[in-house]
Structure formats: C-alpha cells, structure tokens
N, C-alpha and C positions, 0 to 999 in steps of 0.2 A: 792157656797163656793170657795174661791180661795187657791191656795197653794203658799207657798214661799219657793224657793229652793236656798240654800245657796251654791254659787259656787266661792266664791272669795278667796278660800285658794290656797296656792302653791303647795301643795302637794309634799314635798320634800322626804317623806319615799317612794314615788314610784319610785324614780330612774329615769331612763330613760324614763319612761312612760310620765313623765311630764316636760321633758325637752323642748319640743316644742309644747305642747298643755296641757289644763287643765284636771285636773284630769276626770272630768265628761265626757270628750270624749274619754276616754280609752275604747277600744273595749271588750265587754263582749263575743260576737260572731262575726262572720264575717261580720254581717249586723247590729249588735246593739251595741250600746255604753251604758255606764251607764246612761247617759241623756236619752236615748231612752227608755230604760227600765222603767224609772220614767214616763216620759211623756205618754207613752202607758198605764200605770197602772191608772194614773190619768184620762185619757180620757175615760178609760173605764167606770169610775165612774161619768162621766159627770163633771169633774172637769177642765174647759176649760180656766180659767184664771190664769195666773201665773205672779208671781213677781220673778224674777230672779236676784239675786246679781252676780257680776261678779268681777274678779281680773285680774290674769295673761291671755292673750290671749282672751280677751272679744269677738272680732270679730269672731273668730271660733265658739263661742256658738251661737252667734247671726244668723250668716249665717247658721248654721247647723238647727235651729229652723225655720228660715225662709223657707228654702228649704223643709225641710220634714214634717213640720207641717204649712203651709200657713195660715191657718185658727185659728190658736190659738191665743188668746189674751194675750199678754206678754208685760210687762213693765221690762226695764232692768236697775239696778242701780249699776254703775261702783264704786269700791272702789279705788281710786288711791293711797291709802296708804296702799293696801294689803301686802306688803311686811314687812311693821312695825306694823300692826294692826292685831286684832283678829276679827273673825266675829261679835263681839259685835258693831264694827264700821260699817261694812256693814248693819245691821239691823237699826243702828240708822239713815243711809243715806235714808231709805225708808220714804217717807212723810206720815204723818198720814192720809192724805186725800186719800191713796191708800188702806187703811184698811177699808172694807165694809163687814159686816157679818162675819160669822164664818170662819175660815181658817185652813189649815194645814201648819206647819211649819217643814222642814225636811232638813237634810244635803244632800249636792249634790253626796256623795259617798255612799248612804244607799241603800241596796238592802232588800227589805221585799216581802215575799210571798203574794200572792194575797188573799188567805183566810184570813190571819192576816190583811190585809189592811181593807178589808171589815168589818171584826169585829170591829175594831177601829172605823171606820166612822159610825157604827151603835150602838156604845156605849150609855150608858144611860149617861155618864158623859160628861158634856160641855166642860171641860178642863182635858185632860188625855194625858199619854205618855206611851209608850211600857216599860214594866219591865219583866225581867225573872229571878225568885228566883232559877233556876237549873242550870244557868251557872256559871262557875268559876269567881272570880272577877279578871278580868283583870287588869293588870297594865296601859294600853292604853286606856281603854274605860270608859265611864261615868257610874256612879253608882247613883242610887237615894236612899236617906235614906228614910225610910218610918216609920212614926209614927202614931198610930191611924188611919190607912189606908189612909193617905195623905203623899204627897211627900214633905217633909220639908227641904231637901236640895239636890243639883245635883252637883257632881264634879267627877274628876278623881282619887283623891286621899283620898278616904275615903273608909273604908274597913270594918267596924264593922258588927255585926250580924243582923243590921237593914238595911244595905246596899245590894242593888241588882243590876244586870246589867241593864243599861238603853240604850235604842237604841233611838236616836233623831228623832223620828217622833211624833210630837204634834198635838194634836187637840185642838183647842182653841177658845173661843168666841172673839168677836170683842173686848169687854171690857177689857177682860183680858190680850189679847196681847197688847193693848195700854197702860194698867197699867204697863207691864212689859217694854214697850218700854220708858215710862216715867222714869222709874229708870234707864234704861240703858243710857238716855240721861243725868240723874244725874252723872253717871260715867264719860260719856264723858267731861262733863262740867268742870271736875277736872283732866282730862287729863289720865283718866284710859282707855286705848285703847287695851291694850295687853291680857286682860283676856277673859274668855269665857263669852258669854252672860248669861249663867247660874249662873254666880258669882251675876249679877244683880237680877235675879230671887230669889236667895238665901235670899236677903235682904227683899223680900215682900212674902216670900212663905206661911206665915201665913194668909196673906190677900187673895192671889191669888187663893187659893184651888185648887190645880194640884192633880190628883188622878192617881193612878198607873192602867194601864191596862195590866194585866198579860198575858203571853203566855209561852207556854212550847215546844213544837216540831215544830212549824213553823220556816221556815228559815227567818233569819233577821240578817243581819251583815252590818257594814261599812267596806269598802276597804280603808285601810290605806297603805298597803304594797303589794308587788307583791306576796307573799304568800296570803294574802288575796284574792287577785284577782283570782288565781288559786282555792281557795275554791269555790269563787262566780261562775267561770266558770265552774266548775265540777258539782255545784247543778243545774246550768241553762241546761247544757247538758243532765241530768239524768231526768228532769221533763219533757221533751217533748217525 
C-alpha cells in the first residue's frame, strides 16, 4: 500500500509559521514536525512508499525526508502553480503509472490518533473516509453528506442534517482513485484548477461508492491555524 500526502498548499492561515517553510515542517514537539508524525505512523504499519506533492519550499521537504528517513521510497511531484491552484491540480500532476494497488490519501496537515488509523486500515470497506457525527459542523472543515450509508457529497459549505464532519484521510482502491483522477483531469482540461479535488469526486459519487468510517472519541484534526497547532501540541504532550 502506498500513501499520497498532499503538501502543496501555502498555509496562509498559519501566519508566521509558514513564512519560510511549508506547513508540514511546523514543529509539533522539539524533535517532531507534522510530517514526522505522519511518516512515523505510516512506517509503523509498513507503509514505506510515499507520493508527496509539494508547493512552496519543496527542497525543505525533500531534504528532511532524505536525512531522517533514508530508506523510505518517495516520489515527489512539484506543483509550480501552487499559488494559484488548489490541490486538485497537484493530484492531476501525479502520473497514473505511480498508482499501483490500494492506497491512502491524506492532507499534509492531518494529525490522527494511531488507534483510529489502525481501525481505518483494517476496515472492511475498500473505499472509505473518516466521519464524525458528534463534532459540530465547522465552517472551515469538510463535511460529508451521507445518504443510504454512502457518501454522496463532500464539501465545506454543506450543513444539513445528513452532513457530518469529515477528516481527509481516505482509503481507496487503485481503480477508484484512478476513476477519481480521471474526473479531476476533466476539470483541469476545462481550466477548473482552484476548487477542491472533492468537487470532482462529487461528480462521480454515485459510481465510486465511498463509505463513511465513523469515529467518536479518537483524536483527529487538521492544523489550519496557530490555534489548531496548540490543540494538537497539547494532545501530543498528554499522550506520552
């Protein structure tokens, strides 16, 4: 199994933390960045092949991985238009030949508790993503609309009673990801590059069959702001 980590965003909401480095290089502890947290978790479950998309400061990511994880198999794909496109374009830049077998797709600012990560990996569903019915519907986070136990739409600005907080950690089959990527290419071909990749998913949701993987108490969050960073740092400090 491979993992795709999306690290091509600017991270403007992080303020001074991303002025001179990418968001994934923000320290969580004195010795561990967001990227370290993710890679160590992946390696613990024998996921040692990565595809990493990059945007600002790509050499920092490359050099850090080369130094800290010299045996890790990583292919990097730089998005030269990172300042004007969303990660839909970064995914588009990944050649289809790189996709072999089942994979994980996750945002480069996502922190997830190990127990939840393990449960997702062992899920009976070939295609699934994390959903939480108990969290309030944040204006900044993704929600997933669930109809008949399947996710029929993913977006930030959906708030009805069928919508629940979604955290962007996807487990996908090779065929399903390539199907999604085919739809992404259709968006790019007509110049739609500033939307979420999930907008392309929504066009084929009835065909792709993505299931919700529900969780409740486990820790999982995206680090979008300095306030989010403090929450994540506090959680990490209390789990040891």
